[in-house]
N, C-alpha and C positions, 0 to 999 in steps of 0.2 A: 504472352503474345497478345497484341492489341489489333483492332481493326477499326477503320473509319467507315461509317455508314452514311452515304449521301453527303459527305463532307460536313456533316453536322454533328453526328453522335459518335463518340468513341466508346468501344466496349472492350472488356477484358475477356478474351476467349479462353483463358486458363481457369475461369471460375464459372462453369456452366451450372445452371439450376435445372435439374431434370424433373419434370412434372408428370412423367409417365409412370404407369404401374407395370412392373415386370410380369410377364406371362410365365406361369409355372404349371406343373401337373400335380400340384398338391392342393389340399383344402384351403390353403392361404390365398389361392387365386380368386379374385372377384368373379361373380357370375351374374348374368341377367338373362331374361327371356326364356326361362324354364329349361335350360339345357344343363348338361353335366359339365364337370371340369375338363380342361384340355387333356389330351393324351400325348405324352412324349415317350416313345419307346424305341428300342433298337430294332433294326431290320433283322429278320430271321430268314435264312435259306437252309432248310433242313436242320442240320446240327450246328450250322454256323450262326453266331449271334454278333451283331455289330456293336460290340462293347468291349473295350480293352480289358476290363476286369473279368470278362468271360473268355479271354484268350484271343480276341481279335487284335489286329494291329491298329485299328482306328475305332473311334466312337462314331456311329453311323445311324442317326435317329430319324424316324418318321415323326411328324408333328401333326396332330389333328386338332383344329381349333376353329372358333367362329369369331371373326373380327368384331362384330357388334356385341357379342355376349361375353367375351372373355378378357376384357381389359381395355386399355387405352387404344382408341382407334380414331381415324380421321375419315370422313365420308364426304362424298359429293352428292349432287342432286340425283345422280343415278340410283340412289337409295330408294327413291319414291316414284321414279318415272317408268313408263312402259318401255320407252326407247333406252337402249343401253348407253350409259355414260360411265367412264372409268375414272377413278381418283387419280390414276397415273397420268391420264391425259388432261384432266381438269386442273390439277395443281402443278403449275409450272414455275412458280416462284416460291422461295422457301424461307426468306427472312422478312420480318414485318415489325413495324412499331406497334407494340401492344400495351394495353392497359389492364392491370390486374385489379379487380374489385371484389370485395367481400359483401355478401348479402345474406341476411337471415330471412328465409322464406316466410311469407305471411300465411296464416291459416284461414281458409275459406271453405265452408261446407265440408269440413273433414279432410280437405286436401291441403298440402303445403305448396304454395305457388310463388313464383317470382314474377313481379309485374313491371309494367313500363316505368312507373314512377320511381321504383327502387333503382332501376338501372340508370335512369336519367339523372337522379340525384347523385349516384355513385360516380358517374362519368364527369359530372360538374362541367359540362360544356366541351369536353374533349371528344375528338372524333378520330380515334386511332384506326389503323388497318385491321387490328385484331382485338377482341375483348376476351378476357379470361375471367370467368365467374367462379369464385370460391364460395360455396354455400356454408352457412353457419347453422349449428355448431360444426366445427371442422374436425370430426372424429377420425381417429386412426383406423377405425373399423371400415371406412370407405375403401381401404386397400384390400380388404378381405371379404367383404360382405356378399352374401347371396341376396340379390335384390328381387328375385322372382317372387311375385305375389305380395309385395310389400308396399305398393303404391308410393314410390319415392316422390320427392318434390319435382316440379317441372316448370317450364316457362309458359306463361299465358301467351296467346296469339298476339296480343297487343305489344308484348315485350319484344317478340321476334320481329314484328313489323317495325317497331322503333329502331331496332338494330339494323335492319335492312335499309330503312329510309335514311339512317345516319351515314350510310356508305361504308359501314364496317363489313369487311369481307370474310373474316374468319372468327368463328365463335367457338370458344373452348369452355367446357363445364365439367365439374366433378361429379356428375350424375350419369346414370346409364342412358338417359335420353333427355332431349329438350322437351319431349311431349309426355303426356300422361301414360302410365303403363297400359291401362286399358281405356282406349278412347274411341272404340268402334272403327278404328282405321282412319280416323279423320286427319291425324298428323298435322294439326293446324300450325304448330310452331315451325316444323320443318318447312312446310309450304310457304309460310310467311317469310322466313329467313331467305329462302332461295327465290322468292317471288314466283312460285310455281302456281299458276291458276288452273292448269289442266294437266294432270299427270299422264294422260294418254296422248293428247296433241299439245306438245309443249309450246308455251307462248314464247315469242321471240325475245322478250325482255327478261326471261328467266336468268338467274345469276349462275352461269356455268362455272365461273372461276372462283366461286366461294365455297368454303368448307365448314363443316361442323366436326369438332373433336369432342368426344365424350369419354367419361370415366378416367379423368386425370386425377392427380392429387397434388395440392399445393401446400407444403408444410407451413405451419404457423409462423416460422421464423422468416418466411418470405413476405415482405411487407407490400401492402397495396401501393400501386404506383405504376410508372412507365418502365417498360423493358423492351429489349429487342427479343423477338420470338423467332426461333428456328423450328419449323415443322418438318420432321424427318419421317418419311414413309418408306415402305417396301414397294418395289415397282410391280405391284399387282395390277393386272387388267381386271379390276373388280370395282364395285361401287364404293368399297371401303378397304382400308388397309390398317393393320396394326401400326401404331405410330409412336414416335418419341419426340414430343414437344419439349424444347429446351429454352429456358430464359437466360438472358444475359443482362446484367445491370448496366445502365448507361453511365 
């Protein structure tokens, strides 16, 4: 099955490239922000257990998880504002022209960082609707890592500002956050990307329709370049939702 995007790009819908990480209740699930792994367990009413292998007619599970800490998720500026904003209300379009770039973070004062120059060079003059950053080395452990208290790589404020000023509306990255794990609550990259100058009294030019997707994984066999991106979310009225970003080759 093929589709025509804006009468310009033809994509093959039968060959999706899933860059999300599945959510499980095992130690294989990635974790960030000092929380425990997700809980997926059958409902229990007295002696009744919602599990076919325990005699029920159906499997009937409760799931307890945190979108920000338990895997691939997409968030809106409601993540950092006093006023409530929902990803379900902010994200109204789901297909975008995207550029996949690979960057090896630089070492500065013991931190691994991604700066403006690295992104500018990798984009090479392109201004897509979405940017997907694959950090190097691209280890399989990203899909299972407990990031808590490890000070993972992050974006400098200047890099997020450059992305914002380039008109790129959607930022995807294979790290638990675009900001430093412990930054005294400054959240400089988040604020710069969404152009949020005041989280209490939101400025009128803040970017309400822009999103950040964190904790993706892009396999090495997927080459840098241009793709059509489909961001799939759950219809949560929350600042973030677990998500399934999917790429399609042009």
